[in-house]
C-alpha positions in Angstrom: 0.0 -0.1 0.0 1.4 3.1 -0.8 2.1 6.2 2.0 1.6 9.1 0.3 -2.0 10.6 0.3 -3.5 11.6 -2.8 -3.9 14.8 -3.4 -7.4 14.8 -4.6 -8.8 13.3 -1.2 -11.1 14.8 0.5 -10.1 16.8 3.8 -11.1 14.1 6.2 -13.4 11.1 6.7 -17.2 12.1 6.5 -19.3 11.7 10.2 -21.1 9.2 9.7 -24.0 8.2 11.7 -25.1 4.9 13.3 -27.2 2.3 11.3 -29.1 1.0 13.8 -29.0 -3.3 13.3 -25.6 -2.8 12.0 -22.2 -3.4 14.2 -18.7 -3.4 13.1 -15.3 -4.5 14.1 -11.6 -4.8 12.6 -8.6 -7.1 13.1 -5.1 -7.6 12.0 -5.1 -11.5 11.0 -1.7 -11.6 9.1 -3.3 -12.1 6.0 -0.4 -10.9 3.6 1.4 -7.9 5.8 1.9 -8.7 9.5 0.3 -6.3 12.1 -1.8 -4.5 9.7 -5.7 -4.2 9.9 -6.7 -6.7 7.4 -10.5 -7.9 8.7 -13.4 -6.3 8.7 -16.4 -8.2 10.3 -19.8 -6.9 10.2 -22.8 -8.4 12.1 -25.7 -7.7 11.0 -29.6 -8.0 12.9 -32.2 -10.9 12.1 -34.2 -10.1 9.2 -31.4 -8.1 7.8 -32.0 -7.9 3.7 -29.3 -8.1 1.3 -28.9 -7.2 -2.5 -25.6 -7.2 -4.5 -24.0 -6.7 -7.9 -20.8 -8.2 -9.1 -18.1 -8.3 -11.7 -18.8 -9.5 -14.7 -15.5 -10.8 -15.3 -14.8 -14.3 -16.4 -12.4 -15.5 -13.9 -14.0 -14.4 -10.9 -12.8 -14.5 -7.3 -13.7 -17.3 -4.9 -15.6 -15.1 -2.7 -17.7 -13.6 -5.9 -19.1 -17.3 -6.4 -19.9 -17.5 -3.0 -21.9 -14.3 -2.7 -23.7 -14.8 -5.7 -25.0 -18.5 -4.9 -26.1 -17.4 -1.2 -27.8 -14.0 -2.8 -30.8 -16.0 -3.9 -32.2 -16.3 0.0 -32.2 -12.4 0.6 -31.1 -12.8 4.2 -27.7 -11.7 5.8 -26.2 -12.1 9.3 -22.5 -11.3 8.8 -20.1 -10.1 6.3 -16.6 -10.7 6.4 -14.0 -9.2 4.1 -10.4 -9.2 3.9 -7.5 -7.2 2.3 -3.9 -8.4 1.2 -5.5 -11.4 -0.7 -8.0 -11.7 -3.4 -8.6 -15.3 -2.9 -9.3 -15.4 -6.7 -7.5 -18.1 -9.4 -7.1 -20.1 -6.3 -9.3 -23.2 -7.5 -10.1 -25.6 -5.1 -8.4 -24.5 -2.5 -10.2 -20.8 -2.5 -13.6 -22.5 -2.3 -12.5 -24.1 0.7 -11.0 -20.9 1.9 -14.6 -19.6 1.7 -16.3 -22.5 3.0 -14.0 -22.5 6.1 -14.5 -18.5 6.7 -18.1 -19.2 6.8 -18.1 -21.8 9.1 -16.0 -20.0 11.3 -18.0 -16.9 11.3 -21.3 -18.4 11.4 -20.1 -20.5 14.8 -19.0 -17.4 16.4 -21.9 -15.3 15.4 -24.6 -17.9 15.8 -25.9 -17.8 12.4 -26.0 -20.3 9.5 -23.3 -20.5 7.1 -25.5 -19.2 4.2 -26.1 -16.1 6.0 -22.5 -14.9 5.9 -21.3 -13.0 3.2 -17.5 -12.6 1.9 -15.5 -10.3 -0.2 -11.6 -10.4 -0.7 -9.1 -8.1 -2.2 -5.7 -8.1 -2.8 -3.0 -10.5 -4.7 -4.6 -12.3 -7.3 -3.2 -16.2 -7.3 -2.1 -16.5 -4.0 -4.2 -19.3 -1.1 -5.9 -17.8 1.2 -5.4 -19.4 4.6 -8.4 -19.3 6.3 -7.5 -20.7 9.1 -6.2 -17.0 9.9 -9.5 -15.9 11.0 -9.7 -18.3 14.0 -7.7 -16.3 16.4 -9.6 -13.1 16.0 -12.8 -13.9 15.2 -14.0 -14.3 18.8 -12.3 -10.7 19.3 -14.6 -9.4 16.4 -17.6 -10.4 17.4 -17.0 -9.4 20.9 -15.8 -5.8 20.4 -18.3 -5.3 17.3 -20.0 -1.9 17.5 -22.2 0.5 15.7 -20.7 3.4 14.1 -16.9 2.2 13.7 -16.8 3.4 9.9 -13.3 4.7 9.4 -11.9 1.8 10.9 -13.9 -0.4 8.8 -13.2 1.6 5.7 -9.2 1.5 6.4 -9.3 -2.4 7.1 -10.2 -3.1 3.3 -7.5 -0.8 2.0 -5.4 -2.1 -0.6 -3.0 0.6 -2.8 -5.6 3.1 -1.6 -4.3 6.1 0.2 -7.4 7.2 2.0 -10.4 5.7 3.6 -13.7 6.0 1.6 -17.2 6.2 3.5 -20.4 8.6 2.6 -23.6 9.0 4.4 -27.2 10.5 3.9 -30.1 10.8 6.1 -33.4 11.0 4.3 -37.3 10.8 6.0 -39.8 8.0 5.5 -43.0 8.1 6.8 -41.6 11.2 8.1 -39.5 9.2 9.9 -35.4 9.7 9.4 -33.3 6.9 7.9 -30.2 6.2 7.4 -27.6 5.5 4.4 -24.2 4.7 5.2 -21.5 3.2 2.8 -17.8 2.6 2.8 -15.7 1.2 -0.1 -12.1 0.1 -1.9 -10.8 0.9 -5.0 -7.8 2.7 -6.5 -6.4 0.5 -9.6 -7.7 -2.1 -11.5 -10.8 0.3 -12.3 -13.3 0.4 -15.0 -16.8 0.2 -15.1 -18.5 -3.2 -15.5 -20.4 -3.4 -12.6 -19.1 -1.5 -9.2 -15.1 -2.2 -10.3 -14.4 -2.3 -6.6 -15.6 -3.3 -3.3 -18.3 -1.4 -1.7 -20.7 -2.3 1.2 -24.0 0.1 2.1 -26.3 -0.1 5.1 -29.3 1.2 5.8 -32.1 0.6 8.6 -35.0 1.4 6.2 -37.4 -1.2 5.7 -36.9 -2.5 2.1 -38.1 -6.0 0.6 -35.2 -7.4 -0.9 -36.4 -7.3 -4.6 -36.9 -3.7 -4.5 -33.6 -3.3 -2.3 -32.0 -5.3 -5.7 -33.7 -2.9 -8.2 -32.3 0.1 -6.4 -28.7 -1.1 -6.4 -28.7 -2.5 -10.0 -30.3 1.0 -11.3 -27.9 2.6 -9.1 -24.4 1.8 -10.2 -25.5 2.8 -13.7 -24.3 6.6 -13.5 -22.1 6.0 -10.3 -19.7 3.3 -10.0 -20.0 2.0 -13.8 -19.4 5.7 -14.7 -15.8 5.6 -13.1 -12.3 4.3 -14.9 -8.6 4.8 -13.5 -6.8 2.2 -16.0 -9.6 0.2 -18.3 -8.9 -2.9 -16.1 -12.2 -4.4 -14.5 -11.2 -6.4 -10.9 -11.7 -10.3 -10.5 -13.6 -9.4 -7.2 -15.7 -6.7 -7.7 -18.6 -6.6 -5.1 -21.0 -4.5 -4.1 -23.5 -5.4 -1.3 -26.3 -3.4 0.1 -27.7 -4.4 3.6 -31.4 -3.5 5.3 -31.9 -3.9 8.6 -35.4 -2.6 8.6 -34.8 -1.5 12.0 -36.5 2.0 11.0 -40.0 -0.3 11.4 -40.0 0.2 15.1 -40.3 3.7 15.0 -43.2 3.6 12.3 -41.7 3.3 9.0 -43.9 0.7 6.9 -42.3 -1.6 4.6 -41.5 -0.7 0.7 -42.4 -3.5 -1.2 -42.8 -2.1 -4.9 -40.1 -0.4 -6.6 -43.0 2.0 -7.8 -44.2 3.2 -3.8 -44.0 6.8 -4.1 -42.0 7.0 -0.7 -39.2 5.3 -2.7 -38.1 8.6 -5.0 -36.8 10.6 -2.0 -34.9 7.3 -0.6 -33.6 6.2 -4.1 -32.3 9.9 -4.4 -30.6 9.9 -1.1 -28.8 6.3 -2.2 -27.7 6.9 -5.5 -26.4 10.2 -3.6 -24.3 7.6 -1.3 -23.1 5.3 -4.1 -21.8 8.7 -6.4 -19.8 9.9 -3.7 -18.2 6.7 -3.2 -17.4 6.7 -6.8 -16.3 10.1 -6.8 -13.5 9.1 -4.2 -12.4 6.3 -6.2 -11.7 8.3 -8.9 -10.0 10.8 -6.6 -7.6 7.9 -5.3 -6.6 6.5 -8.7 -3.1 5.0 -8.3 -0.6 7.7 -8.7 -3.5 10.5 -9.7 -2.7 13.9 -9.6 -5.8 15.3 -11.5 -9.5 14.3 -11.0 -10.8 14.1 -14.5 -14.7 14.2 -15.4 -15.6 13.7 -19.4 -19.0 14.7 -20.7 -20.3 13.7 -24.4 -23.0 15.2 -25.5 -25.1 15.6 -29.1 -24.2 11.6 -29.5 -26.9 9.3 -31.3 -28.0 8.1 -27.9 -26.7 7.6 -24.2 -25.2 4.3 -25.0 -23.1 5.7 -28.0 -22.0 8.8 -25.4 -21.0 6.4 -22.9 -18.6 4.4 -25.3 -17.3 7.6 -26.6 -16.7 8.9 -23.1 -14.8 5.6 -21.9 -12.7 5.9 -25.2 -11.5 9.2 -23.9 -11.2 8.5 -20.2 -9.7 5.3 -20.9 -6.8 6.7 -23.3 -3.3 6.3 -22.2 -2.5 9.0 -24.4 -5.2 11.4 -22.9 -4.8 10.5 -19.6 -0.4 11.3 -20.4 -1.2 14.7 -21.5 -3.5 15.5 -18.6 -0.3 14.7 -16.4 1.9 16.7 -18.3 -1.2 19.5 -17.8 -1.0 19.5 -21.7 -4.0 20.4 -23.4 -3.6 18.4 -26.6 -7.0 18.2 -27.8 -5.8 16.4 -31.0 -6.2 13.2 -28.7 -9.3 13.6 -28.0 -10.3 13.9 -31.2 -8.6 10.4 -31.7 -10.3 9.2 -29.1 -13.7 9.9 -30.5 -12.9 8.5 -33.8 -11.9 5.1 -32.6 -14.8 4.8 -30.2 -16.6 2.9 -32.9 -19.7 5.1 -32.4 -21.2 7.5 -34.7 -18.8 10.7 -34.9 -18.8 13.7 -37.6 -15.4 15.6 -37.8 -17.1 18.9 -39.0 -19.2 18.9 -36.6 -17.3 17.6 -33.6 -16.6 20.4 -30.6 -14.2 20.4 -27.9 -13.8 22.0 -24.4 -11.5 22.3 -21.9 -12.7 23.5 -18.7 -15.0 25.7 -20.1 -12.9 27.1 -23.0 -13.6 25.9 -26.6 -10.8 24.3 -28.3 -11.4 22.8 -31.0 -15.4 23.2 -33.5 -16.0 22.0 -37.1 -13.1 20.2 -37.8 -10.5 22.8 -36.7 -8.9 24.1 -33.8 -11.1 27.1 -33.0 -10.2 30.4 -34.1 -10.2 32.2 -30.4 -8.2 29.6 -29.2 -6.1 30.9 -26.4 -2.9 29.0 -25.3 -2.4 30.4 -22.4 -5.6 30.4 -21.2 -5.8 26.5 -21.8 -2.5 26.0 -20.0 -3.9 27.6 -16.8 -6.7 25.5 -16.8 -4.6 22.4 -17.3 -2.8 22.7 -14.0 -5.6 22.8 -11.9 -6.4 19.5 -10.0 -10.1 19.1 -11.4 -10.6 19.6 -15.0 -13.2 18.6 -17.3 -13.4 17.9 -21.0 -16.5 18.3 -22.9 -17.4 17.1 -26.5 -20.0 17.5 -28.8 -20.9 15.6 -31.4 -23.9 17.9 -32.9 -25.8 14.6 -34.2 -28.5 14.0 -31.5 -29.7 14.2 -27.6 -27.5 11.2 -26.3 -25.2 12.3 -23.1 -23.2 10.9 -20.6 -20.4 11.9 -17.9 -17.2 9.6 -16.5 -15.1 10.3 -13.6 -11.3 9.4 -14.7 -7.8 10.8 -13.4 -5.0 11.3 -15.2 -2.0 8.7 -15.5 1.4 9.4 -13.8 4.8 7.6 -13.4 3.9 6.7 -9.7 1.1 4.5 -11.4 3.1 2.5 -13.4 5.9 2.3 -10.1 2.5 1.2 -7.8 2.1 -1.5 -10.3 5.4 -2.8 -10.8 6.1 -3.4 -7.7 2.4 -4.4 -6.4 3.8 -8.0 -5.5 6.9 -7.0 -4.1 
């Protein structure tokens, strides 16, 4: 893990309220780095519903397979997350490790094995010694307490430089309900579900199918609209848990996705996802610039997204930004190679609000000094208008620096 905190990091970890029905604890189990906190246990009250979305990688980790199978039952009592070892591409031993981890947890937490959910992050291809959970599990259960969000976010970090958390409070039936989430992610980040590990908790009484609908829809323009390096992890997992504790205060359970009461909750839920997703982009490995890519005037939203991703994932675009060079020719290149409809002579490009190109050539009012000043900012917007239709989309990314190469060249060292 790197030691220097990203210059794009928020000034502090946010104030996050307790979520009734959720208790958290962390410990150092020696999974990969001696003496480092590397295990998170979350205990959930009986009746907690769960929803999830996972990587679409054809080489998923053993914990992803475990969660997918258990998700169908719709109930959760515990979550165990470890950092330092992804338990991916570990064959039979990986499957046995997930089973043993769940058994160890279920016995101490006094729940069924199938109510234990798992996530792992770290090095791929190394067997996970699940026996290391045994010495710390009693301590985890005994020390689990509400509100330990920052410690939880720190325990799941790998190359992250800061812990990521977000929260929102919204009223249902005039009763405040809470949404809290934590995430990890800095490298191997590309939109194909969630592109990291993230866990969201609420005390709202929401039926599992409705929670799943919220989550599936919510990732589209949040976690699926973030890319650091174009690589999708084998371990991507986003789980949402609803304890339903607010029902004790008179909140009626939401059983339909069309329930009018769901609209403000959905907005708050999506805001938590969006906040966490932006923090992932801000912590991109070696990042010095947060980059917003907006594509407008495309033939469709789908086309706009593909073009925006072509720009955001281009090493040439990203290195130009790292060098504070407004090389709009590289943006033209990325638009042209995206495989979507484009017309060179209708294309316009802006850097930070200054139009640099239009109608197939450099803007006649182009001012190199003004654009150079924009490129020195820590946050930069690139906007493209194709002039073809009403399709629009937005992607968050970061620049590509020498530090990214150093971090990944030394990752297993």
